Structure formats: C-alpha cells, structure tokens
N, C-alpha and C positions, 0 to 999 in steps of 0.2 A: 503494500499500499505506499502511497505518497504521501508524506507527512505534509499536512496543510495546519498551522497553528493559529491561523486567523478565522478561520470560518468552522462553525461547529456541526451544522448540518448540512447533508447532502442528499440528493436524489437518489432511489432505488428502483431498478426495473428487473423483474425475474423474466425471462424468456429462454427460448432454444437457440443456440448457436448456429447460424447459417452460413457464414463467410467469416474467414480470419484473412486479411489482406494486409501482406507486408510491403512497406515502404522504405526508400532510404532512410528518411529523417523520421517520417511520421508513419504511423501504422494504423489499422483499425479492425474493429470487429463488431459484426452485426447480429442483432438478436431479432427473433421474431416473437413479438409480444401479444397479448391479449386470447381471449378465447372465442367468441363468435367472429368478430370482426379483428382478423389479425393485422398487424403492421410491423414494418420493418425499424429499428432502430439502430444506427450506426454510431460506435462511440471510438473516438480517436485516442492515441497514447502514442509517446515517443518511443521509435523504435530500441532505442537504448533501453528502457525500462520493460521491455516485452517478457523477458525471462521472469521477473520479479512480478507483473502484472498478471499475466495470464497463464504461466506455466505449460502444464500439460492440456490445456484445454484444447479440446476437437469438436469439430462440426458434430452436430446432433445432440451434445450436452445441453442439459437444462443448467443454468446458473443464475445468480442473483449478482446484477452488478451495480457497484457504487459510482457515481459520477456527478458532475457540476456542470453548469451550462457556463458560457459566456457570449457576449454578442458585441459587434462591433459594427459601425455605420462606415461605408466606404461607397463613394460615388452615389450618394442618395439613396442607396439600397442598406437594409440591415442584412448581416450573415450571423448565424449561432452555431456554437461548435459544443458538442457533447465531451467532455474530456474523463475519460475511464480513471477511476482512482482505485477500486478493487475490484477483483471477480471470485466469487466462491461458488463452488458445485453445489447442487442441492438435489435431491433424490428425484423430486416430479412437481408439477406446476400444481398449485390448488385449481381444485373444479368449481366451478360456482353454478 
C-alpha cells in the first residue's frame, strides 16, 4: 500500500479483474463491477509499484481495490484519474 499521511478516507470498489495493462511509467488494472448493470473501472498506478500493489493478481480474480480520485482542468475540459492504493483478494462478491 502507498502511504498517504494527509488523507484518511479513500474509495473502495469490489470486482473481478478483466485486464492488467503494463506500461513504461504507468500501468493499470481494470475491474468489472456491479451486479445487474456491470461497468468497467480502470485504476492506474506507477509501474515501479506494481509488485507491491497487485502482486500475483490475475485476470478473473475477485478483489477489493482501494483508490483515490484526482481531477485537473486542461484546455477547458476536466480529466479524472482513479489511482490504485491497495488491492486485496476476496473470496466472492456479495449477492443482492
């Protein structure tokens, strides 16, 4: 987990890993979340922290991801990034 002393609360989402994308500087992991109306959530992280963040995670595993959001305005448009802080494997998704 990445240490952040300034922020206490973070977002969490549970889902199934559908993609792990490696990059030179930044990588990402995509989760399928939801029950009836599923959607894709893409979380990014620095490639240098990959081993410590996702470890042995594989496509198809059900995980809980802890992340935070950041937004910035460029050329009169807003862009939002979800940054992965921690990933924990769970046995299964709760059913509703």
